[in-house]
Phi, psi and omega in degrees: 000349180280341179287148178295160186236137173239137179249122186230129172264158181065044191266007186279342181195180171058222183300317182300315180292320179295321177294321177300317179296319181292320178291326176299315178295334179278004177091014181270147164280158186241137166237110190245133180242132179198161173281326183259078187288332179299322179294320179295315181296322177296319179295319179298321177295320178297326180280351182068034181291129183293148177300133182094348179272350181208143171233146183235136180228134179272109180213139167268122187294349175287341178270091187300317181299316180294323180292318178296318178300317179297320179295317179295322177295321177301312182293326179293317187271327189238349183097172179288128182297154172277329181225134174238124182244112176272092186252336185305133180195159175232156182219106182224138176290160178211156175230111185296345177284345180261119185303322182298331183284346172296325175290329174299318179294317178302312181297320180295315180292321179297322181283308191278339182244300179298319179298325178294310181297320180292330176295317182287323191315307187293340187263347187297307182293316176299321178291319180296320179295324179284331180086020179199161177146165178232125172251116189245119176257129178265109180258222179188152174296342176295346178277358185271324172219150180281129181253138179304133180083357182243022192304315182294314183293313180299316180298319182292321182283329172297318178295321180297318179298313181293321179299312181297325178295318178297314181296323178302317178294322180294328185261007180303131179086357182272345187093351179265122181264139173251122184245126176256114174265129183238087181290147166274225178273117180244136184285098180223169176303331180291311184286337180294346177276349183294146181246031178222164181294149182230090183297146177059035178303128186246135174301143187295327179293323178292321175302315182298321178299315182289321179296320179302316180295320179295316181295313181299325179281348180070029178295147185281329187201134178208131172268131180230125358286160186298331181299325178290335174295320177295314179301317181298319179295321179296313180298321180296327183277345183292138173299149184306315181301321179289317178300315181297321178294320180296325183276346183298129178081000180291136177305143184258160178297143180297135176275167179303129179092349180275000000 
């Protein structure tokens, strides 16, 4: 119980699993939340994680009540985490002209925005009372400009960036740091489904190493890899007519069922 504790959502694969591995190497105990808990437990056995060093809870972050209950159970059994990482997210293409895709947007926003806020909620007051902690939101460079066919995902990640910025201001001076991680293209099962080029694609383990350093330092905002931060700033500065021409004909994110 003397080792620090990290609470991570979306821990069954990809960025969430890589972050869990990196924090484990950093001497942290793990509290892992995922829908696919059998995969998480199998991974923990493969890693040789000692009994008591990790707990796993099956929760869909869209279920706010279940997520809050899981957080409270974590604090009861393991103590208040030192780091909370709201990583759970989905990425599906959409076409607003298709009625079914409005539900895709609802599900994306519930997971990527409401799920993020609900992940942080139970820990804010305990961390504030203690005077320390890290609340980490995993956003995306896709939140910086809207991409055709990516409306739900881009909107959700733009909201995540703004939400974390607002929360950072609210917790200023409390000792609780809010960290916004903004990944570019990271090699995960999610991005392998993309049908377009992915510049500066980064291995997920390397991303986890860099993210760990950013979190430990309590940085407020970081794009990883840094090259995508430069690309994002350039795209943000482009006049709309030029940006629209550049995006015309670009392959779109796969929609549900594709």
